[in-house]
C-alpha positions in Angstrom: 7.3 21.3 -71.3 3.9 22.1 -70.0 3.2 18.5 -68.8 6.5 18.4 -67.0 5.9 21.7 -65.3 2.5 20.6 -64.1 4.2 17.6 -62.6 6.7 19.8 -61.0 4.0 21.3 -58.7 4.0 18.0 -56.9 7.3 19.1 -55.3 5.5 21.9 -53.4 2.1 20.3 -52.7 2.5 16.6 -52.3 3.2 16.8 -48.6 0.1 19.0 -48.0 -2.5 17.6 -50.4 -2.5 14.1 -48.9 -5.4 13.3 -46.7 -3.8 10.9 -44.2 -3.8 12.9 -40.9 -1.1 10.9 -39.1 1.2 11.3 -42.0 0.3 14.9 -42.5 0.1 16.3 -39.0 2.6 14.1 -37.1 5.2 12.7 -39.6 5.1 15.5 -42.0 5.4 18.2 -39.3 8.2 16.3 -37.6 10.1 16.2 -41.0 9.5 19.9 -41.5 10.9 20.8 -38.1 13.9 18.5 -38.7 14.6 20.3 -42.0 14.4 23.6 -40.2 16.9 22.4 -37.6 19.3 21.4 -40.4 19.2 24.9 -41.8 19.8 26.5 -38.5 22.5 24.1 -37.5 24.4 24.9 -40.7 23.9 28.7 -40.4 21.9 28.9 -43.6 20.3 32.2 -44.4 19.2 31.7 -48.0 18.2 28.9 -50.2 17.6 29.2 -54.0 16.7 26.6 -56.6 16.9 26.1 -60.4 14.8 23.7 -62.4 15.8 21.9 -65.6 13.8 19.7 -68.0 15.0 16.3 -69.2 16.9 17.8 -72.1 18.7 20.2 -69.7 16.8 23.4 -70.7 15.6 25.6 -67.8 12.0 25.1 -66.7 10.0 28.0 -68.1 8.5 30.3 -65.4 10.2 28.6 -62.4 11.5 30.6 -59.5 12.2 29.5 -55.9 13.8 31.2 -52.9 13.8 30.7 -49.1 15.1 33.5 -46.8 15.8 32.8 -43.1 15.3 36.0 -41.1 15.1 37.3 -37.5 17.7 35.0 -36.1 16.0 32.0 -37.5 12.5 32.7 -36.2 11.0 33.6 -39.6 11.3 31.9 -43.0 9.9 33.4 -46.2 9.5 31.1 -49.2 8.7 32.4 -52.6 7.6 30.0 -55.4 6.7 30.7 -59.0 5.4 28.1 -61.5 4.2 28.7 -65.0 1.0 26.6 -64.5 0.7 27.2 -60.7 1.0 30.9 -60.3 2.9 32.6 -57.4 3.0 31.5 -53.8 4.5 33.3 -50.8 4.8 31.4 -47.5 5.7 33.0 -44.2 6.7 30.5 -41.4 7.2 31.4 -37.8 9.3 29.3 -35.5 9.8 29.1 -31.7 12.0 26.7 -29.7 12.9 25.0 -33.0 9.3 24.2 -34.0 6.9 25.6 -36.5 4.2 27.6 -34.7 2.5 29.5 -37.6 2.4 29.3 -41.3 0.8 31.8 -43.6 0.5 31.0 -47.3 -0.8 33.5 -49.9 -1.5 32.3 -53.4 -4.1 33.3 -56.0 -6.1 35.6 -53.7 -6.3 32.7 -51.1 -4.7 33.2 -47.7 -4.2 30.0 -45.6 -3.1 30.4 -42.0 -2.1 27.4 -39.9 -1.2 27.6 -36.2 0.4 24.8 -34.2 0.2 24.1 -30.5 2.6 21.6 -28.9 2.9 19.8 -25.6 6.0 20.5 -23.5 7.7 17.3 -25.0 7.0 18.5 -28.6 3.9 16.4 -29.5 1.4 18.3 -31.7 -1.8 19.0 -29.7 -3.7 21.5 -31.9 -3.5 22.3 -35.5 -5.8 25.1 -36.6 -6.3 26.1 -40.2 -8.1 29.2 -41.5 -8.7 29.8 -45.2 -9.8 33.1 -46.7 -10.6 33.5 -50.4 -10.9 37.2 -51.1 -11.9 36.6 -54.7 -14.8 34.3 -53.8 -15.6 36.0 -50.5 -15.4 32.7 -48.6 -14.0 31.8 -45.1 -13.4 28.4 -43.6 -11.8 26.9 -40.6 -10.5 23.4 -39.6 -9.3 22.3 -36.2 -7.4 19.1 -35.4 -7.3 18.1 -31.7 -4.8 15.3 -31.0 -5.0 12.8 -28.0 -2.2 10.6 -26.8 -1.3 7.7 -24.6 2.3 7.1 -23.7 3.5 9.6 -26.4 1.6 7.8 -29.2 -1.6 9.2 -30.7 -4.8 7.3 -30.0 -7.3 9.6 -31.7 -7.9 13.0 -33.3 -11.0 15.1 -33.7 -11.3 17.1 -36.9 -13.8 19.9 -36.8 -14.7 21.8 -39.9 -16.3 25.3 -39.6 -17.0 24.5 -35.9 -19.9 22.1 -36.7 -18.8 19.3 -39.0 -16.9 16.7 -36.9 -15.0 13.6 -37.8 -13.3 11.3 -35.3 -10.1 9.6 -36.4 -8.9 6.5 -34.5 -5.5 4.9 -34.6 -4.6 1.3 -34.2 -1.1 0.2 -33.4 1.0 -2.9 -34.3 3.1 -5.0 -31.9 6.0 -2.5 -32.3 3.7 0.4 -31.2 3.8 1.9 -34.7 0.6 3.4 -36.0 -0.8 0.7 -38.2 -4.3 1.9 -39.1 -6.1 5.2 -39.4 -9.9 5.0 -39.3 -12.2 7.9 -39.9 -15.6 7.7 -38.3 -18.4 10.1 -39.3 -21.9 9.7 -38.0 -21.0 6.2 -36.8 -19.8 5.1 -40.2 -16.3 4.5 -41.5 -15.6 7.3 -44.0 -12.0 6.3 -44.7 -9.5 3.6 -43.6 -5.7 3.8 -44.2 -3.0 1.2 -43.4 0.6 2.1 -42.5 3.5 -0.3 -43.1 7.1 -0.2 -41.8 10.5 -1.7 -42.4 12.5 -3.4 -39.6 13.9 0.1 -38.7 10.4 1.3 -37.9 10.5 3.6 -40.9 7.2 4.2 -42.8 7.4 2.4 -46.2 3.8 2.3 -47.4 0.5 4.1 -46.9 -2.3 1.9 -48.3 -6.1 1.9 -48.7 -8.8 0.1 -50.5 -9.1 1.2 -54.1 -12.8 1.0 -55.1 -12.1 1.1 -58.8 -9.5 -1.7 -58.7 -11.4 -3.5 -55.9 -8.1 -4.2 -54.0 -5.7 -2.7 -51.5 -3.3 -0.3 -53.3 -0.7 2.2 -52.1 -1.1 6.0 -51.9 2.5 6.6 -51.0 5.7 4.5 -51.1 8.9 5.6 -49.3 12.6 4.5 -49.4 15.4 5.7 -47.1 19.2 6.0 -47.0 21.4 4.7 -44.1 20.9 8.0 -42.3 17.2 7.6 -42.2 16.4 10.3 -44.8 13.7 9.7 -47.4 15.6 9.3 -50.8 12.6 8.2 -52.8 8.9 9.2 -52.6 6.2 7.7 -54.9 2.8 9.3 -54.6 0.1 7.3 -56.5 -3.2 9.0 -57.3 -6.4 7.0 -56.5 -8.1 5.8 -59.7 -5.2 6.4 -62.0 -2.4 4.2 -63.4 -0.2 7.2 -63.9 2.2 8.3 -61.2 5.6 9.9 -60.7 8.7 9.1 -58.6 10.7 11.7 -56.7 14.3 10.9 -55.8 16.1 13.1 -53.3 19.9 13.7 -52.9 21.7 15.2 -49.9 25.1 16.6 -49.1 27.3 15.7 -46.1 25.5 18.3 -44.0 22.2 16.6 -44.5 20.8 19.4 -46.7 18.9 18.4 -49.9 20.9 19.2 -53.1 18.5 17.8 -55.7 14.9 16.7 -56.3 14.8 14.5 -59.4 11.4 13.7 -60.9 10.8 10.5 -63.0 7.7 9.1 -64.6 6.6 5.5 -63.8 8.9 4.2 -66.5 11.9 5.8 -64.8 12.2 8.3 -67.6 13.7 11.6 -66.4 11.2 14.6 -66.3 12.6 17.4 -64.2 15.6 18.1 -62.0 15.5 20.8 -59.2 18.9 21.8 -57.8 19.3 23.7 -54.5 22.0 26.2 -53.5 22.6 27.3 -49.9 24.2 30.5 -48.5 
């Protein structure tokens, strides 16, 4: 039970804990805004979820709710996990896009603000983290630069002084193929992005020092409508990983998240209800 519940936290953090900036800031944000649009299009005002273990018993300590308020401009998400505590997230939207997110969990308040160009491209992403228990404060700024609607580079500035420049290389289809982090004229990290013939991201790969070879961090599969139906996050330095499979209804709203181990053994099923 406890092992499964710990794995369940991947559902709520996997899209935010990864380090790849193009995936996180551009692809992830676009996906989040598309999910918001689906809720508004279908006049959804409330989302709830239940979680069950492989044997069908309810996951102990799990609670999840999402309330859409103020004519769709505010979304409040409440999450409880036995091993992960309580989290409350307040998202603010304008013109169909996320402009501010405030997450409160375990005495830590994380505030993210988003600034877009007129055509919807992300220009600035500013994160402020305040830990009241530890009395610490930190900031992080991402400044994005584009040519012909495709990102060329991004500058990451931590606490106003610590800078990393991220460069992007493109393939012959103008997809982002490489993400290279440069810090003090040295390569700090190097990611590779791979796509299918529909220009959908299928693999995010980097060199694994322990294995001394290129290995994936994430693998993606899609349905005919272009929705991600399977996500496999693979931790660096570990042979253990999980597989998330997603199911949708005819409105394009997610109905289930189903978690398997690497042997395809069922671990947890999360089912969503919409009002």
